[in-house]
C-alpha positions in Angstrom: -53.9 59.1 24.8 -52.5 55.9 26.4 -52.8 52.6 24.4 -51.0 50.4 26.8 -54.1 49.3 28.8 -55.9 48.4 25.5 -53.0 46.3 24.3 -52.7 44.7 27.7 -56.4 43.9 27.7 -56.1 42.4 24.2 -53.1 40.2 25.3 -55.0 39.0 28.3 -58.1 38.3 26.2 -56.0 36.4 23.7 -54.4 34.4 26.4 -57.7 33.6 28.0 -59.2 32.6 24.7 -56.3 30.2 24.1 -56.8 28.7 27.6 -60.5 28.3 27.0 -59.8 26.5 23.7 -57.8 23.8 25.4 -54.5 25.6 25.7 -53.2 24.6 22.3 -51.7 27.9 21.4 -48.2 29.1 22.1 -49.3 31.1 25.2 -50.6 28.0 27.0 -47.9 25.6 25.9 -44.7 25.0 27.9 -41.6 23.6 26.3 -40.7 20.1 27.5 -37.2 19.2 28.5 -35.2 16.4 26.8 -36.2 13.7 29.4 -39.8 14.8 29.1 -39.6 14.6 25.3 -38.1 11.1 25.5 -40.8 9.9 27.9 -43.6 11.2 25.7 -42.0 9.8 22.5 -41.3 6.3 24.0 -44.8 6.1 25.5 -46.2 6.7 22.0 -44.6 3.4 20.9 -45.9 1.3 23.8 -46.8 1.4 27.5 -43.8 -0.8 28.4 -41.2 1.7 29.6 -37.5 1.9 28.9 -35.7 0.0 31.6 -38.4 -2.6 32.1 -36.8 -6.0 32.8 -37.9 -9.1 31.0 -40.2 -10.9 30.9 -43.0 -8.4 30.3 -46.6 -9.5 29.9 -47.9 -9.2 26.3 -44.5 -9.7 24.6 -43.5 -12.6 22.4 -39.9 -13.4 21.9 -38.6 -13.4 18.4 -36.0 -16.0 17.8 -33.1 -14.4 16.1 -29.3 -14.9 16.1 -28.6 -11.7 18.1 -30.4 -13.1 21.1 -28.0 -16.1 21.1 -24.8 -14.3 20.2 -25.1 -11.1 22.3 -28.0 -11.8 24.6 -29.9 -8.8 23.2 -33.2 -10.4 22.6 -36.1 -8.8 20.7 -39.8 -9.2 21.6 -42.9 -8.1 19.8 -46.2 -6.9 21.2 -49.7 -7.1 19.7 -49.3 -3.8 17.9 -46.1 -5.1 16.1 -43.8 -2.9 18.1 -40.4 -4.6 18.5 -38.9 -4.3 22.0 -35.1 -5.0 22.2 -33.7 -5.9 25.6 -30.1 -5.2 26.3 -27.7 -4.4 29.1 -29.0 -1.4 30.9 -28.4 -0.5 34.5 -26.9 -3.9 35.3 -30.1 -5.7 34.1 -31.4 -7.0 30.8 -34.0 -4.2 30.1 -35.9 -2.5 27.3 -33.5 -0.2 25.5 -34.9 0.1 21.9 -38.4 0.1 20.4 -38.8 -0.4 16.7 -41.7 -0.4 14.2 -41.2 -2.0 10.8 -43.8 -0.4 8.5 -44.1 -3.4 6.2 -45.4 -5.4 9.2 -48.3 -2.9 9.6 -49.3 -2.2 6.0 -51.7 0.8 6.0 -52.7 0.7 9.6 -52.1 3.9 11.6 -48.8 4.2 13.6 -49.4 5.7 17.0 -45.7 6.3 17.6 -44.7 9.9 17.4 -48.1 10.9 16.0 -47.4 9.4 12.6 -50.8 8.0 12.0 -51.4 7.0 8.4 -48.6 9.2 7.0 -46.0 7.4 4.9 -44.3 10.0 2.7 -41.2 11.7 4.2 -42.6 15.3 4.2 -45.9 14.3 5.8 -44.2 12.0 8.4 -41.7 14.7 9.4 -44.5 17.2 9.6 -46.6 15.0 11.9 -43.7 14.1 14.1 -42.8 17.8 14.3 -46.3 18.6 15.5 -46.1 15.7 18.1 -42.7 16.9 19.4 -42.5 20.6 18.5 -39.5 21.1 20.8 -37.4 18.5 19.0 -34.9 19.6 16.4 -35.5 17.1 13.6 -32.6 16.7 11.2 -32.8 14.7 7.9 -29.8 13.2 6.0 -29.4 11.4 2.7 -27.2 8.3 2.6 -25.9 6.3 -0.3 -27.3 2.8 -0.5 -26.8 -0.2 -2.7 -30.1 0.5 -4.5 -29.7 4.3 -4.7 -30.2 6.5 -1.6 -32.0 6.3 1.7 -33.0 9.0 4.1 -32.9 9.2 7.9 -34.5 11.8 10.0 -34.2 12.0 13.8 -33.7 14.1 16.9 -32.0 13.9 20.2 -34.4 13.6 23.2 -32.4 14.0 26.4 -30.2 10.9 26.7 -32.1 9.1 23.9 -33.2 9.8 20.4 -35.6 8.7 17.6 -34.9 7.9 14.0 -37.2 7.7 11.0 -35.9 5.6 8.1 -37.1 6.2 4.5 -36.4 4.4 1.3 -35.1 6.0 -2.0 -38.7 7.1 -2.9 -39.0 8.8 0.5 -41.5 6.3 1.9 -41.3 5.4 5.6 -39.7 2.0 6.3 -39.0 2.0 10.0 -39.5 4.1 13.2 -37.0 3.6 16.0 -36.5 5.1 19.5 -33.4 4.4 21.7 -33.3 4.9 25.5 -29.7 6.1 25.4 -26.6 6.4 23.2 -24.9 3.1 22.6 -21.6 4.7 21.5 
């Protein structure tokens, strides 16, 4: 008796069922490359793309000393996403996006699929589901008031970082267009 056709039929049926259910299963998903991951992640912060020159509609400049000293100005949008402009490609362009959780309170964070999560395990889990191809690494660092935690992953030329306080509560979410080292 030959079982191969039955197994093949089962595999085809399983694949078809996944496709009919919206393609969310492993059969229907295709792994994204580093640049694709970076694009998806940075779009989750705001629609203003990395490399966009200033001024951009909908952004308000924050007066801080870095803008005067280094020319790397920061602007905020209506969703409290900070956009830092710096030297990129011979123009002053968006190179960093940052969310300070204290500025949002309990409101959902659209960036990286975080939503209302604030505890480190829940945030890392949600980000892992949003970017399943990313290899998220978490580190503990000594701080003046105990320890802090940083989790992040490389995304092509850029990367994201999640900053947590000593009680493992989310403080900031940051994405960089490229490595500044």
